[in-house]
C-alpha positions as CSV (number, residue, x, y, z in Angstrom):
1,X,-23.8,3.9,-12.4
2,X,-22.8,3.4,-15.9
3,X,-19.4,4.2,-16.1
4,X,-16.1,2.8,-14.2
5,X,-16.0,4.8,-10.5
6,X,-12.3,3.8,-10.1
7,X,-11.5,6.2,-13.0
8,X,-14.2,8.6,-13.0
9,X,-12.9,11.9,-13.0
10,X,-15.7,13.0,-10.3
11,X,-13.8,11.1,-7.9
12,X,-10.1,12.5,-8.4
13,X,-8.5,12.3,-5.1
14,X,-10.8,9.9,-3.1
15,X,-8.8,7.0,-3.8
16,X,-5.7,8.8,-2.5
17,X,-7.2,10.1,0.5
18,X,-8.8,7.4,1.5
19,X,-5.6,5.2,1.0
20,X,-4.3,7.8,4.0
21,X,-6.3,8.0,5.9
22,X,-6.0,3.8,6.4
23,X,-2.2,4.7,6.2
24,X,-2.8,7.4,8.7
25,X,-4.4,5.0,11.1
26,X,-2.2,2.4,11.5
27,X,0.8,4.8,12.0
28,X,-1.1,5.8,15.0
29,X,-2.0,2.5,16.1
30,X,1.9,1.3,15.5
31,X,2.8,4.2,18.2
32,X,0.3,3.5,20.7
33,X,2.4,-0.3,20.5
34,X,5.5,1.5,20.9
35,X,6.7,0.8,17.4
36,X,9.9,2.4,16.9
37,X,11.9,4.4,14.0
38,X,8.2,4.9,12.2
39,X,8.9,6.4,8.7
40,X,6.2,6.5,5.8
41,X,6.7,7.4,2.5
42,X,10.4,6.5,2.3
43,X,11.3,7.5,-1.1
44,X,15.2,5.5,-1.3
45,X,14.1,2.1,0.1
46,X,14.4,0.4,-2.9
47,X,18.0,-0.9,-3.1
48,X,17.1,-2.1,-6.4
49,X,16.0,0.8,-8.4
50,X,19.0,2.5,-10.1
51,X,19.5,5.9,-10.1
52,X,17.9,6.6,-13.4
53,X,14.4,5.0,-12.2
54,X,11.2,6.3,-13.9
55,X,8.7,7.8,-11.5
56,X,6.6,5.4,-10.6
57,X,9.0,2.7,-11.0
58,X,10.5,3.1,-7.5
59,X,8.8,1.0,-4.6
60,X,7.8,3.4,-2.0
61,X,6.6,1.6,1.2
62,X,3.9,3.6,3.0
63,X,5.3,2.7,6.6
64,X,8.5,1.3,7.7
65,X,8.5,0.5,11.5
66,X,10.9,-1.7,14.2
67,X,9.3,-3.8,16.7
68,X,10.2,-3.1,20.0
69,X,10.4,-6.5,21.3
70,X,12.3,-8.1,18.7
71,X,13.5,-5.7,16.1
72,X,11.7,-6.7,13.1
73,X,11.6,-4.4,10.8
74,X,8.1,-4.2,9.2
75,X,7.5,-2.7,5.3
76,X,3.9,-1.6,5.1
77,X,2.2,-0.9,2.0
78,X,-1.5,-0.1,2.4
79,X,-3.6,-1.2,-0.5
80,X,-6.9,-0.2,-1.2
81,X,-9.3,-2.5,-3.4
82,X,-10.8,0.4,-5.0
83,X,-10.1,-0.5,-8.7
84,X,-10.7,-3.9,-8.5
85,X,-14.6,-3.6,-6.7
86,X,-15.7,-1.1,-9.2
87,X,-13.6,-1.9,-12.6
88,X,-15.0,-5.4,-13.2
89,X,-12.1,-6.9,-12.4
90,X,-12.7,-9.1,-9.1
91,X,-15.9,-11.0,-8.0
92,X,-16.3,-10.5,-4.1
93,X,-18.0,-13.6,-3.0
94,X,-16.5,-13.7,0.8
95,X,-14.7,-12.0,3.1
96,X,-11.0,-10.4,2.5
97,X,-11.7,-11.9,-1.0
98,X,-10.3,-8.4,-2.5
99,X,-7.5,-8.2,-0.1
100,X,-6.1,-11.4,-1.1
101,X,-6.4,-10.2,-4.7
102,X,-4.1,-7.1,-4.1
103,X,-2.1,-8.9,-2.0
104,X,-0.5,-11.0,-4.3
105,X,-0.5,-8.3,-7.3
106,X,1.7,-6.6,-4.7
107,X,4.3,-9.4,-3.7
108,X,4.6,-9.8,-7.6
109,X,5.5,-6.4,-8.0
110,X,8.0,-5.8,-5.1
111,X,9.4,-9.6,-4.8
112,X,12.7,-8.3,-5.8
113,X,13.2,-5.7,-3.8
114,X,12.4,-7.7,-0.5
115,X,14.8,-10.3,-1.1
């Protein structure tokens, strides 16, 4: 209704549950595809973060895994567009609009850690 569902206290935990369900489904898929060294919520991954980085500022990828055929390491961060859809910050016109919007934001925030 009349308020932002993305920050509604009655939805506490639902966004995290939705995110974790997508992450866990992706992990199951990667296992079925024989990916190796599948790890999730890797806290010490961000080599650009100093020892005194504040909680919430360190980059923590949802999944890190290795392709079984060519040893390419994939760093995966699951992103759901909950806040953009409910907060009025994005307009959904075509399939993938919201995914592209959050991907741009994610790349901007993580680019220094990936290089």
